[in-house]
N, C-alpha and C positions, 0 to 999 in steps of 0.2 A: 608238543614242541612247536606246532604251527602257531598256536595262540601266543606262545612266548615270543616267537620271532616277530609276530605282528605287533605285540606290545612294545618290544624293544625298538622296532622301527618307528612306531608312533612317538615313543619317548625320546629317541635320540636323533632321528633323521628328518622328520617333516619340518621342524622349526627352521632348518637351514634355508628352506625356500620361503618361509613365512616372513622372514625379516626383510630389511632394506625398504620398508614402506615409508620411513621417514629418515631424515638426515641422522638423527641420533641413533636409530637402529643400525644405520650403516657404520657409524663410528664404533658402535659396540661390536659389530661383526668384524671390523678391521682390527681393533686393538684388544678385545676382551674375549671373544668367543673361543679362541683356540685353547684357552686355559679354563674358562669358566662355563663352557658349553653355550651353544647358540640360543638355548632357551633359559640360560642362567641357572641350570641345574647342577653345575659343578663338574669339573673334570680333574685336571692336575691342580687346579685352584678350587676354592670352596664355592658353593652355591651363592649366587648374588640375588637374594630375595629379601623382602622386608622382614620376613619371619626369622631370617638369619642375621639381621643387622640391627636388632633392637637395642644393642648396647652402643651403637655408633650414631652420633648426631650427624645431620647433613654436612656440617662443617668438617667433622672428622673423616667422613667418607671422601669429601673433596680433597682433604689433605693426603689421604692414602693414595688416591688416584694421581695426585700431583707429585708426591714425594716417594711413593713406594712404601713398603712396610718391612721393618727389620725382621730377620729370622724367617723370611718367606721368600718365595720366588717372584713376589710381586714387585715389578720395577716401577719407577716414577715416570710420568708422562708430561712433566712440566715443559719439556722442549718440543713436544709433539702436538699438544693440545692447548687451545686457548682457554682462558678462564670460563668463557661462556660454554665451551664444549664440555669442560669438566663439570660444570653445573648441570648441563643437560644429561650427562651420563649418571650423575648422582641422582637426579630425579628418576631416571629410568630404573636403576637398580633398587630404588626404594619404592617402586610401584609394584603392586601385586600382579601375579599372573592371573589370567582368567580362571584357571583351575590348576592347583598344585597337584602333580601326579603323586599317587600313593604307590607303595610297594608292600603288598600284603603276603600272607602265607601262601595263597594260591599262586601268586606270581613267583615267589621264591621256590615253591615246590616244582613248578614247571621249569624253572631255570636250572634245577639241580641236575648234575651229570655225574654218574659213577662210572669211572673208566676201568676199574679193576676191583673185584671183590677182595677185601683184605685177607680172606681165607686162602686166596691163591698166591699171596705174596711169599717170597722165600723167607725162611727162618734166619738165615745168615746173610750178611752183605755180599753182593756180587762183586765187590771191589776189595782191595787189600788194605785200604786205609783204616786207621783207627776211627771207629764211628763217633767217638767222643771228641776227636780232634779235627773234625770237619768244620769248615766255614761255609755259610751261604753268603755270596757276595751279590748285591743288587747292582745291576748295570742299567742305569737310567737311559743311556743313549739309545738303545734299541730294545728296551723292555725285555731283558733277559736276566737270568741269574746263573752264576757259576758256582759249582760245588768244588771246593778247594781242599786238598789234602794238607792238613796243617803240619805234618811231619816232613813230607817231601817238598812242600810249598809248590804244588803243581795242581793244575785243574784236572779233575777227573770226569766232569760232565758239565754241560751247559744246556739250558732249556728256556723256552719262552715263558714269560710271566704275564699276568694281566697288566694293562697299561697303567702307569702312575702308581706303582707300589708305594704304600705309605704306612707309617706307624711301626715299622720294624717287624720282621717275621718272628713267630713264636714257635718253640719246640714242645713236643709232647714230653712228659716227665722223664721218659726213658731215652729221649734224644733221637728216637727213630724217625718221627714225622715232623715236618715243618709246615706251618700254616702261614699263608701270605695273604695280606689284605691290600686292596687297591682303592684309590680315591673314588672310583666309580662303582664301588660296592661289591666287586667280585672277590670271592674268597677261594683260595686254592690250597689243597692238601697234597704234599709231595712226600714220597717215601725215600728216605736217605739210604736204605738198604738196597732196594732194587733200582733206584734212580729213575722213577717214573711218577707221573701225576696220578693220584688216586681218585680225586673227586674235585668238583668245584661247584659253586652256587653263587648266585647274586643275592646278597643279603640287604642291600640298600641302594639308594641312588647316589648318595654322597657319604662316604664312610671315612671315619678317622682311624680306627685301629681295631685290633682284636686281642683277646686274652684267652688262655686255656687253663682249666682247673687243674689243681695239683694232683687229682686222682686220674687225670687223663680222659675224662668222660665228656666234658662240656667245653664248647667254644662260645664265648660271648663277643658280640660285634657291636661296636659303638657307631652310631650314625648321626651325621649332621642333618641328613634329609633321607627319609622322613625322620621326625624326632622320636627315634625308637632305639631300644636295645633288642638284639636278636639272639636267641639261643639256638645253637646248632649242636647236633650230635657229633662229637669229635671222632667217632668211628668212621663216618662216611659223609659228614657235612649235611645230613638231612635236617631241615628246619624243625625245631621243636616248639618254639614259642616266640611271640613278638610282645615286647613290654613297652607300652607307650610311656614316654618320659614326660609326665605331666604332674602338676601339683596345684590344687585349688584353681583350676581352669586356666593355668598357665602351662605352656609346653617349653621344652628346651632342647637345643642341640646338645649332643654329648661330646665333650672335649676328648675323652679317652676312657677306656676301661682297663683296669689293672687286676692281676691276680694277687691276692694276699694269701699266699700258700699257708703260713702258720695259722691263719684264721679260717681257712677253708671257705673263703668268700671272695667275691669280686668287689672292688672299690671303683665307683663310677664318678668321674669328674663332669660337672655340668656347666655349660657355657652361659646359660641364661637364667639359672636359679641359684640363689645363695645357699646351696646345699651340697653335701656329699652323700652319695648313696652307698650303702653296704648291702650286698645281696649274697646270702649264704647259698652254697650249692651242694652242701653235704650235711648229713646228720651229725658229723663230727664237729660242726661249727656251733657247739652248744653255747659258749659264751655270747656269740653273736646273736643266736636265736633268743637267748634269755633277755638280752638287751633290747632286741626288737620287740618281743612280747611286752616288756615293761613300757617301752616308748609308745607302743600302740594303745595299750590300756590307758596310759596317762592322757593320751589325746582323745580317745573315743569312748573310754569306759567299757569297751567290749573285749571279749576274749578273741585272740587270733587263732584261727584253726590252722596252726602251722603245718600239720601233717597233710592238710588238704590244699595248701597254697605253695606249690613249687616256686622257687626263686622269689620269696617275699622280699620286700624293700624296707630297709631301715634308713630313714631320712635323718641326717645329722645337719642341723641348721648352723649357718656360719654368719660371720659379720660382713663378708664380702664375697664376690665371685672369685673362685680359684681356678685359673686356667691351666696351671702347671703344678705337678706334685712331685714330692720325694718322700719315700718311706724309710724309717729306720729298719734295722735288720729283723726285728721282731714283728714289724708291721703293727706296733702299738701306737706309734706316733706318725702323723702325716704333716709334712711341711708344704704348704701351698702358697702360691702368689698369683695375684691378678696381673694380667698383661699391662694394665694401665695404672697399677698401684706401685708404691715405693716400699711396701712392707710385706713380709711373709707372715702367714698365720699358721701356728702350730695347733693341730687338732689331736686330742687324745681319743683314739677310736674306741677304747673300752668304755670310757665315761660318756662319749658322744658329744663333746663340745670343745671349742677352742680353749687353750690354756695359756698361750703366750703369743707374742708377736716378735718378729725379727726385722731389723732395719736392713732392707735390701733394695737400695736405690737402683735405678736403671731398669733392666729387664732380665732378671736371672733366669737361666734355662735349667730349672730344677730337675726336669726329666732327664738331664744328662749329668746329674750329680753323682758323686762317688764318695766313699768313706774310707778312712784308715785310722788305726790307733795312733794317738799322739799325746805324749806327756801325761799319761794317766787317764786320758779320756778318749772319746771317739769324736773325730771331726768329720764334717761333711763339707765338700767343696763343690761349688757350682760356677760355671762360666757365666758371662753376662753378654746379652745380645745387643746391648746399646753402649756399654762402656767397656774400655779395655782393662778389665779387672777380673780376677777370680776371687770370690768371697769364700772365706774359711769360717765355718760355724761350729761352735762347741755344742754337741748334741745332748749334753747334760744341762747346761745353763741356757742354751739357745741364744747365746750371744755371739756376735761376729768377733773373732779373735784376730783376723788379719784380712786385709784386702790387698791382693798381690797384683801389681801393675803388669800388664801383658802387652804384646805387640799390637793388639787390636781386639775388638769384640769378637768372641768366638762362639761356636755352636756346640762343640763336643769336648768333653773331658773324659779321659780314660786312664786306667791304671791296671795293675795286677798285684796280687799279694807278694809276688816274687821280684818286684821291681821297686827301687827307691824313689821312682819319679811318677808324677802325674803328667800326662801328655795333653796339651790343650792346643787347639787351632786358633787362628785369627781370621777365619774364613769370611767374616762380615766386615772386612776392612781392606785397605790398600795393601796390607801385609799378608794377604790371604795365602801366599805361597810359603808361609813359615809355620812350623810346629815348635812350641816351646815346652821345655821339660821343667816342672816345678819339683824341687827337692821336698819330699814329704816330711822331713824332719825340720829343716830350717825355714820352710815356707817361703822360699825365694826361687826365682828363675835361675836354674843352673846351666841350662844348655838351650841353644836355638838351632833347629835344623831347617834346611831349605831343600826339600827333596828335588824339585824341578823349578828353577827360577822362573817366575812369571806365571806359573800355573797353580790353581787353588789346591791346597792340601788340607784334608780334613778326615775326621772319623777314624781314629786310631783304634785298633783292636788287637788283642794278644792271643798267641797260641795257648793251648791248654796249660802248658807248664810255665808260661810267661817268658819263654826264651826269646821269642821273636815278636816284634811289633809291626803291624801292617798298616800302612797309610794310604788313603785313597787320593789319587790325583783326579779331580773331577773335571775332565774335559773329554771331548769326543775321541781324541787320541791319547786318552789317559792311561793310567796304570795303577797297579798296586806296587808301592815301594816298600820293600821289606827290610827292616833293620834288626840287627842283633841288639836286643834290649839291654844288654850289659855293656858292650863296647861302643854302642851307638854307631856302628859302621853299617853301611848298606851291603846287603848280601844278595839281593835279587830284585828284578823288576818283571812284573807280569803285565803285558799290554792288555788294556780293557777299555770298553766304550762307556765313558762317564761313570766309573764305579762310585757308589755312594756308601751306604752302610754295609758292613760285613759283620757276621755274627758267628761266634764260636760256640759249638754245641755244649761242651762241658762248662764253659764260663757262664753260659746262660742258665742251664738247668740246675747248676750248683749255686746260683745266685752269688757269683763272685762280687766282692765289694768294689771291684774296679770297673764295673760295667753297669749299664742300665738293665732293668728287669722287665 
C-alpha cells in the first residue's frame, strides 16, 4: 500500500508545485487545472495531451478554448482570455509531457481494496424495498449517490462515490451489484442488498466508462489514458488483464465499451482508429468467434489459437471515426456517428462491415437513443446536441422519417414501454428548464413541462412499471421532481445536491427500449 500511495502522490500531487514557471503555466493552472489536472492528466475533464488531441487541429483547439464545446462541461473563455493567451494555451496542451505516466497491472493490483468478502454478504436485502425497483442517483455536487426506493419514492441510503462519476453505473445481471466508474479511473462495486461498498480499484488514469458481461463474471473498463482496456473480475474487482489499444503502431483512446449481451461480447468504440472492436468473453459467443477466426485467417493466413487467447479482438474496419453508438435490440446492427460528421454509419456486426449511412446533421447523441414500435416498423429516436431537433429513424430502411423541432438542443431522451411519450430535455439551450414530451404515435411535441423555472432539468428515468417519471434538477440546491407519467402531475420533490443520472435496476438489466444500456 505504501508503494501505491507514493505512486499516487507522484502522479497527482507533485505537479501542483511544478507549475507557474511561465505565464502560460499560470494561465493553465488558473483556468484549466481544476478540471483537467495540474499535469494535464485529466479529472472531471479529459486529459490534455498531444496523444489525446490527434484529431483536433491547432485551430480547432483554439476554437474549443474560445467557445467551449457542446455536450460537455467545457465553457468558453472568449471573455476571459486574449487571442494570444488562447494560442499559448493551445501550444501548451499540444506539447508532450517529459514522460507520460503509465498504469500497469502492478499499480492496479496495489490499488485494489476488498472491503468485504462476498461470502459474508447477506442472502436477502437488509431493507424492505423491491430490489428490482431501486434507483441509484448520482449527486455530482458532493460526489455521493443515493439509493432510492422506486415504490415509496424515498431514499433508503446515501454513500460517497469516487470523484467525477462518469459513463453511467452498470448493474450485475441479477441486479444485486452496481459498478461505478469515475473519470480518474476509480471503479467501485456496491452491494444493493447490504448497502455497502464491496471493493474498489483504480483501473486507469483517465477513464470513460465500464461494461459488465451478461454472465456476471467480467468487468471491462475503457480508458482514455493510458490507451487501454482493462479486464476486472466482477466478483471482487481484481485485475485480470490489460489490453493495449493499438493497431499497426497506432494507439487510440477508448471512447466507450458496451456489453452486447445477445452476442456474449463487448463492443468497443475507438476515438483515434477507424475501427470497432468486438471482444468475446464467453464460449457461447460462437458466431463472433467464428467471424473473428475468419477475419484473422484472411489477414494473416494463420490459425488463431482461440482457446489460448482470452478476450481476442475482432477488428471491424470503418469509413470514419465513430464516437457515439446505438445498437438495435438484437445487437446485430450498430449505428454510429462521428462528433464532427453529418452522417451516421450503420455497421452489420455479423458480416463485419458498414452497410448503410444515415443523414444526421448536427451532433446526434446516439448513446441516449431509444426505440419503439411505429406503424409496422421499429423507429429509433435520438436527441441532437447542436440543433433543437429529435431525429426519428426507421430501423428497417435506415432512413430519417421525421425531424421533430424541440425547445432546444438536448442531451437525454427517455421513455418506457408503458408510456405514450418520449421525454426529452433542452439542457444545452436557454430553455434548459423545460422537458418536452413527444407523442410516440404522431411524432409531435404533445406537452411541455417546466419543473422549476430557471433551473436546468434533465435525465428523465422511469420506475420499473413506468408509472412515475423522475426528472433531475441539476443545481446545488437541486431535486428530483417526480411526475405521474400518465396524468403528468407532480407528486413529489426530493432535495438533492446537483443530481444527474438516475438508473432503475429493472429497466437496465431487462434492457428496456426506453433507456440506454
